[in-house]
C-alpha positions in Angstrom: 0.0 0.1 0.1 1.1 3.4 -1.0 0.8 6.1 1.8 1.4 9.8 2.5 1.8 10.8 6.2 0.9 14.6 6.9 2.4 15.9 10.0 0.8 18.8 11.8 2.5 21.9 12.5 6.0 21.2 12.2 8.5 23.7 10.8 6.1 26.4 11.2 7.2 29.9 12.6 10.6 28.4 13.9 8.7 26.0 15.9 8.6 22.1 16.1 11.7 22.0 13.8 12.4 18.5 12.2 14.9 18.1 9.5 13.2 16.1 6.7 16.3 13.9 6.3 15.8 12.8 10.1 12.0 12.4 9.6 12.8 9.9 6.6 15.2 8.2 8.7 12.8 7.8 11.4 10.3 6.6 9.2 12.6 4.1 7.6 13.4 2.6 10.9 10.0 1.7 11.5 10.4 -0.8 8.3 8.2 1.2 5.9 9.7 1.0 2.3 10.5 3.5 -0.4 10.4 6.4 2.1 10.8 10.2 0.8 9.7 13.7 2.0 8.5 16.4 0.3 9.0 20.0 1.2 9.8 20.9 4.8 6.0 21.0 6.0 6.0 17.1 6.9 5.1 15.3 4.1 6.4 11.7 3.9 5.5 9.3 1.3 5.9 5.4 1.9 4.9 1.7 1.2 4.0 -0.6 3.7 1.9 -3.8 3.6 -0.1 -2.6 6.7 -3.8 -1.6 5.6 -4.9 0.1 8.8 -4.3 3.9 8.4 -5.3 4.5 12.0 -2.6 2.1 13.2 -0.1 3.5 10.9 -1.0 6.9 12.4 -0.4 6.0 16.0 2.7 4.2 15.0 4.2 7.4 13.6 3.1 9.6 16.2 4.8 7.6 18.7 7.9 7.2 16.5 8.1 10.7 16.1 7.4 11.6 19.9 10.2 9.4 20.9 12.7 10.4 18.1 12.2 14.4 18.3 10.6 14.7 21.7 7.6 16.5 19.8 3.8 15.3 20.2 3.0 15.9 16.3 -0.4 14.8 15.2 -0.3 12.7 12.0 -2.9 12.0 9.4 -2.1 9.4 7.0 -4.0 8.9 3.6 -3.8 6.1 1.1 -3.0 6.7 -2.5 -6.8 6.1 -3.3 -7.7 8.2 -0.3 -5.7 11.2 -1.4 -6.9 10.8 -5.1 -10.5 10.9 -4.1 -9.8 14.2 -2.1 -7.9 15.6 -4.9 -10.8 14.6 -7.2 -13.3 16.7 -5.1 -11.2 20.1 -5.8 -13.4 21.8 -8.3 -11.4 21.9 -11.7 -12.6 25.6 -11.9 -10.2 26.1 -8.9 -7.0 24.6 -10.1 -4.6 27.2 -11.9 -7.2 29.9 -10.8 -4.6 32.9 -9.8 -7.5 34.7 -8.4 -8.1 32.0 -5.7 -6.3 30.7 -2.6 -7.1 27.0 -2.1 -6.6 25.2 0.9 -7.1 21.4 1.8 -7.7 20.4 5.6 -7.1 16.8 6.0 -9.1 15.6 8.8 -8.1 13.1 11.6 -10.4 10.2 11.6 -12.5 11.5 14.4 -13.8 13.9 12.4 -16.4 14.1 9.6 -15.9 16.9 6.9 -19.5 16.9 6.0 -20.6 17.4 9.5 -17.7 19.7 10.5 -18.8 22.2 7.0 -22.2 22.7 8.6 -20.4 24.4 11.6 -18.4 26.7 9.2 -19.5 30.1 7.7 -17.9 30.6 4.4 -18.6 34.2 3.1 -21.0 34.4 0.2 -19.0 35.8 -3.0 -15.9 35.5 -1.0 -15.4 31.6 -0.1 -16.3 28.1 -1.6 -16.3 25.2 0.3 -16.2 21.5 -0.5 -16.5 18.8 2.2 -15.8 15.2 2.0 -15.8 12.7 4.8 -12.1 13.1 5.4 -11.3 16.7 4.1 -12.6 20.3 3.9 -11.4 22.0 0.7 -12.1 25.8 0.2 -11.1 28.7 -2.0 -11.0 32.3 -1.0 -10.7 35.2 -3.4 -7.1 36.5 -3.1 -8.5 40.2 -3.0 -10.7 39.3 -0.1 -8.5 37.1 2.2 -9.1 39.4 5.2 -12.7 39.0 4.9 -12.8 35.2 4.5 -15.3 33.3 6.7 -12.7 30.5 6.7 -10.6 32.2 8.9 -12.6 31.2 11.7 -11.4 27.6 11.5 -8.2 28.3 13.2 -10.2 28.9 16.5 -12.6 26.0 16.1 -12.2 23.1 18.6 -11.8 20.8 15.5 -8.4 22.7 14.3 -6.2 20.7 16.5 -7.3 17.6 14.8 -6.5 18.6 11.2 -3.5 19.7 9.1 -3.7 22.1 6.1 -2.0 22.0 2.9 -2.2 24.3 -0.2 -3.7 23.3 -3.5 -0.4 22.9 -5.1 1.1 20.7 -2.4 -1.8 18.6 -2.3 -1.8 18.2 -6.3 2.0 17.5 -5.9 1.5 14.9 -3.3 -1.1 12.8 -5.3 1.2 13.1 -8.3 3.9 11.8 -6.3 1.8 9.1 -4.9 0.5 7.9 -8.3 4.0 7.5 -9.6 5.1 5.1 -7.2 
């Protein structure tokens, strides 16, 4: 099985610093194969025979905490799961320079469709697509400070998600597809 592990909140604002070479080594020591990282925001691609993504998340979180002394939340998605999330992104958002697009990958305890009902995207500024395991939203670049989606950062569920921009999400899908 091909997976990507998305680490939450590393190498942001000079906090929770983790070198990608060290992270790659940590994941390899777990016995996972074909391990690689993509950019310093904590994206690790790997292969394993394990089919239980929740078990992979727990294993990775424990190993990262032991190795780096950091309690880092990890969201694991299979190649198929990441493909479904990427496919849910409206094609009109891709390459649209007027929009800033983010994907919030949710931990397994959350349901994106339920969470979306609690959010307040602003009409004419934000658009929101919810899947079971992700929230995907686009905000007009000329109205970023008026986005209703900014409130997601103060929602209780914020600690149970990790964000990636559109380009990173699409590149991760491409990298997983090529494995």
